[in-house]
ZASERO-491139 format. One record per residue (C-alpha): chain; residue in three letters; x, y negated, z. Coordinates in pm, 1 decimal, padded with zeros to 6 digits, m for minus. Layout:
<atoms>
  voba  kedren      east     north        up
     A     Ala         X         Y         Z
...
</atoms>
This chain:
<atoms>
  voba  kedren      east     north        up
     A     Met  m08702.6  m08827.8   15627.5
     A     Lys  m08394.2  m08940.1   15435.5
     A     Lys  m08097.4  m09119.9   15590.3
     A     Ala  m07762.1  m09241.1   15459.6
     A     Gly  m07426.7  m09118.1   15584.1
     A     Val  m07059.2  m09188.5   15519.4
     A     Asp  m06809.7  m08930.0   15394.7
     A     Tyr  m06504.4  m09059.0   15580.4
     A     Ser  m06268.1  m08849.8   15366.9
     A     Lys  m06376.5  m09052.4   15060.4
     A     Cys  m06411.2  m09396.5   15220.8
     A     Gln  m06130.4  m09630.5   15115.5
     A     Ile  m06213.0  m09889.9   15386.2
     A     Cys  m06274.7  m10170.9   15137.9
     A     Ser  m06236.6  m10515.7   15288.0
     A     Lys  m06552.5  m10624.7   15103.7
     A     Cys  m06779.3  m10321.7   15127.5
     A     Thr  m07022.3  m10358.1   14837.2
     A     Ala  m07240.9  m10078.9   14975.1
     A     Arg  m07292.2  m10278.6   15294.4
     A     Lys  m07401.3  m10581.1   15096.7
     A     Ala  m07651.5  m10371.6   14898.9
     A     Cys  m07831.5  m10242.8   15209.5
     A     Pro  m08163.3  m10427.6   15248.9
     A     Thr  m08191.5  m10339.0   15619.9
     A     Lys  m07822.8  m10396.7   15705.3
     A     Ala  m07799.7  m10037.6   15831.2
     A     Leu  m07438.0  m10013.1   15710.1
     A     Phe  m07195.5  m10192.3   15936.2
     A     Lys  m06826.0  m10222.3   16015.7
     A     Ile  m06693.1  m10297.1   16362.4
     A     Asp  m06337.7  m10371.4   16249.4
     A     Glu  m06205.0  m10455.0   15904.4
     A     Asp  m05960.4  m10162.1   15915.6
     A     Glu  m06230.2  m09902.0   15991.8
     A     Pro  m06477.1  m09733.1   15754.8
     A     Ala  m06840.6  m09836.3   15741.3
     A     Ser  m07094.0  m09658.5   15961.9
     A     Val  m07470.6  m09615.2   15935.6
     A     Asp  m07724.9  m09714.3   16198.8
     A     Ile  m07981.3  m09441.8   16131.6
     A     Gln  m08242.9  m09635.7   16326.7
     A     Leu  m08233.5  m09904.4   16054.3
     A     Cys  m08177.7  m09681.1   15749.8
     A     Tyr  m08486.5  m09568.6   15559.7
     A     Gly  m08305.0  m09375.2   15286.3
     A     Cys  m08352.5  m09608.9   14989.5
     A     Ala  m08008.1  m09503.7   14850.5
     A     Lys  m07916.9  m09853.3   14724.7
     A     Cys  m07586.6  m09822.7   14910.7
     A     Thr  m07497.5  m09499.0   14728.9
     A     Met  m07519.3  m09674.4   14393.5
     A     Glu  m07284.9  m09953.7   14503.3
     A     Cys  m07001.7  m09757.1   14667.4
     A     Pro  m06722.9  m09728.3   14405.6
     A     His  m06570.0  m09429.4   14587.0
     A     Asn  m06891.5  m09225.3   14627.0
     A     Ala  m06837.6  m09223.6   15002.4
     A     Ile  m07201.9  m09294.8   15087.5
     A     Tyr  m07464.0  m09023.8   15053.9
     A     Val  m07831.1  m08977.0   15145.5
     A     Arg  m07948.8  m08658.3   15310.1
     A     Glu  m08272.9  m08513.6   15438.1
     A     Leu  m08291.2  m08499.3   15818.3
</atoms>
Protein backbone atom coordinates (compact mmCIF):
# COMPACT_ATOMS: atom_id res chain seq x y z
CA MET A 1 0.00 0.00 0.00
CA LYS A 2 1.40 3.39 -1.01
CA LYS A 3 0.90 6.60 0.95
CA ALA A 4 2.13 10.17 0.57
CA GLY A 5 4.29 11.97 3.10
CA VAL A 6 5.83 15.42 3.55
CA ASP A 7 9.57 16.08 3.84
CA TYR A 8 9.38 19.02 6.23
CA SER A 9 13.01 19.99 5.55
CA LYS A 10 12.06 20.72 1.91
CA CYS A 11 8.60 22.23 2.45
CA GLN A 12 8.58 25.98 1.85
CA ILE A 13 5.12 26.46 3.44
CA CYS A 14 3.57 27.95 0.31
CA SER A 15 0.51 30.06 0.99
CA LYS A 16 -1.21 28.41 -1.99
CA CYS A 17 -0.08 24.80 -1.80
CA THR A 18 -0.48 23.46 -5.34
CA ALA A 19 0.07 19.89 -4.13
CA ARG A 20 -2.95 20.21 -1.86
CA LYS A 21 -5.10 21.37 -4.74
CA ALA A 22 -3.97 18.41 -6.87
CA CYS A 23 -5.05 15.79 -4.32
CA PRO A 24 -8.30 14.16 -5.48
CA THR A 25 -9.16 12.91 -1.97
CA LYS A 26 -8.09 16.08 -0.12
CA ALA A 27 -5.66 14.00 1.96
CA LEU A 28 -3.20 16.92 2.10
CA PHE A 29 -4.24 19.60 4.53
CA LYS A 30 -2.93 22.63 6.40
CA ILE A 31 -4.17 23.66 9.83
CA ASP A 32 -2.54 27.09 9.79
CA GLU A 33 -1.21 29.11 6.87
CA ASP A 34 2.25 29.35 8.47
CA GLU A 35 2.63 25.57 8.90
CA PRO A 36 3.61 22.93 6.32
CA ALA A 37 1.04 20.64 4.76
CA SER A 38 0.32 17.27 6.37
CA VAL A 39 -1.13 14.04 4.99
CA ASP A 40 -4.18 12.22 6.33
CA ILE A 41 -3.08 8.67 5.52
CA GLN A 42 -6.64 7.44 5.99
CA LEU A 43 -7.65 9.45 2.89
CA CYS A 44 -4.47 9.01 0.82
CA TYR A 45 -4.42 6.14 -1.67
CA GLY A 46 -0.97 6.84 -3.11
CA CYS A 47 -1.89 8.23 -6.54
CA ALA A 48 1.18 10.56 -6.43
CA LYS A 49 -0.60 13.50 -8.11
CA CYS A 50 0.58 15.72 -5.25
CA THR A 51 4.24 14.79 -5.85
CA MET A 52 4.04 16.10 -9.41
CA GLU A 53 2.62 19.45 -8.30
CA CYS A 54 4.94 20.35 -5.40
CA PRO A 55 7.56 22.78 -6.81
CA HIS A 56 9.96 22.01 -3.94
CA ASN A 57 9.78 18.19 -4.15
CA ALA A 58 8.64 18.10 -0.54
CA ILE A 59 5.94 15.48 -1.12
CA TYR A 60 6.86 11.85 -1.65
CA VAL A 61 5.04 8.51 -1.90
CA ARG A 62 6.30 5.49 -0.03
CA GLU A 63 5.31 1.87 0.42
CA LEU A 64 3.89 1.12 3.87
